[in-house]
C-alpha positions in Angstrom: 97.1 81.8 69.6 94.9 80.0 67.1 95.0 83.6 65.0 98.6 83.0 64.7 98.1 79.3 64.3 96.0 80.0 60.6 98.2 82.5 59.4 101.4 79.6 60.1 99.6 77.3 58.2 98.2 79.1 55.7 101.5 80.2 54.9 103.2 77.2 55.5 100.8 75.1 53.0 101.2 77.8 50.7 105.0 77.0 50.7 106.2 75.2 47.2 107.7 71.6 47.8 111.1 72.1 47.8 110.9 75.1 50.1 109.6 72.7 52.6 112.2 70.4 52.0 114.6 73.0 51.9 113.3 74.7 55.8 114.0 70.8 56.7 116.8 71.1 56.7 117.2 73.4 59.0 116.9 71.6 62.1 113.2 70.8 61.3 112.3 73.9 63.2 109.3 75.4 60.5 107.8 71.8 60.3 108.1 71.6 64.4 106.2 75.3 63.8 103.6 73.6 61.8 103.0 70.8 64.4 102.5 73.3 67.0 99.8 75.7 65.3 98.3 72.6 64.2 97.6 71.7 67.7 97.2 74.9 68.4 94.3 75.4 66.0 92.8 72.4 67.5 93.2 73.5 70.8 95.2 70.0 71.7 96.9 69.9 75.1 98.8 66.8 74.4 99.5 67.8 71.1 100.9 71.0 72.1 102.7 69.2 74.9 104.7 66.6 72.1 105.1 69.4 69.9 107.0 71.5 72.2 108.5 68.0 73.1 109.3 67.0 69.6 111.3 71.0 68.8 113.5 70.4 71.8 114.5 66.4 71.8 113.4 65.6 68.3 116.3 66.5 66.0 117.4 65.0 63.0 114.9 61.6 63.6 111.8 63.9 63.1 113.7 65.9 60.1 113.9 62.7 58.1 110.4 61.7 58.7 109.6 64.9 57.5 111.6 65.3 54.2 110.2 62.0 53.3 106.5 62.9 53.6 106.9 66.1 52.4 108.5 64.7 48.9 105.5 61.8 48.6 102.3 63.8 50.1 103.4 67.3 50.4 102.6 67.3 53.7 103.7 67.0 57.4 101.7 64.3 59.4 101.3 64.8 63.3 98.5 63.5 65.3 96.1 66.4 64.8 95.3 65.2 61.5 94.6 61.5 63.0 91.0 62.8 64.6 90.8 59.9 67.6 87.9 62.0 68.3 84.4 60.5 67.6 82.6 63.6 68.3 81.7 64.7 64.5 80.1 61.1 64.0 77.4 62.2 61.8 74.8 59.0 62.2 75.5 57.7 59.2 79.1 56.0 59.7 80.9 57.9 56.9 83.2 59.3 59.7 84.2 55.8 61.0 86.7 53.6 59.0 84.5 50.6 60.1 81.1 51.6 59.1 79.2 48.0 59.8 81.2 48.0 63.3 79.4 51.7 64.3 76.9 51.6 67.4 75.6 55.7 66.3 74.6 54.3 63.3 71.0 55.2 62.0 68.9 53.0 59.4 70.0 53.1 55.9 66.7 52.4 55.1 65.8 55.6 52.5 62.7 56.0 50.3 65.3 54.7 47.1 66.4 51.5 49.1 62.5 50.5 50.0 61.7 50.8 46.5 65.0 48.4 45.5 67.0 50.5 43.8 70.5 50.8 44.9 72.6 54.3 45.0 
């Protein structure tokens, strides 16, 4: 499944923006497959289940949202893009949105900081 997901995402992301928007008009099937492929690639069970539910019940509401997101950002947004897991933290809070609130942050004192220079 991961191999299919990677090939499909590479193919879909290689398409022109106009082609993606035109494909969205086909009941949003290619975009829904893109969602499913993103979740399958990350092995997200919740994402896979939600992608299947959107395929079945999402209909034209999701199609309109996809057309707008493709027109503005040339991207299909999905929950796997949110990076809800904090397992990739590098202890310097480059992955955190609120770096000052991170409890995994290490001391920022570097050789430059100790010498009084600022990066």
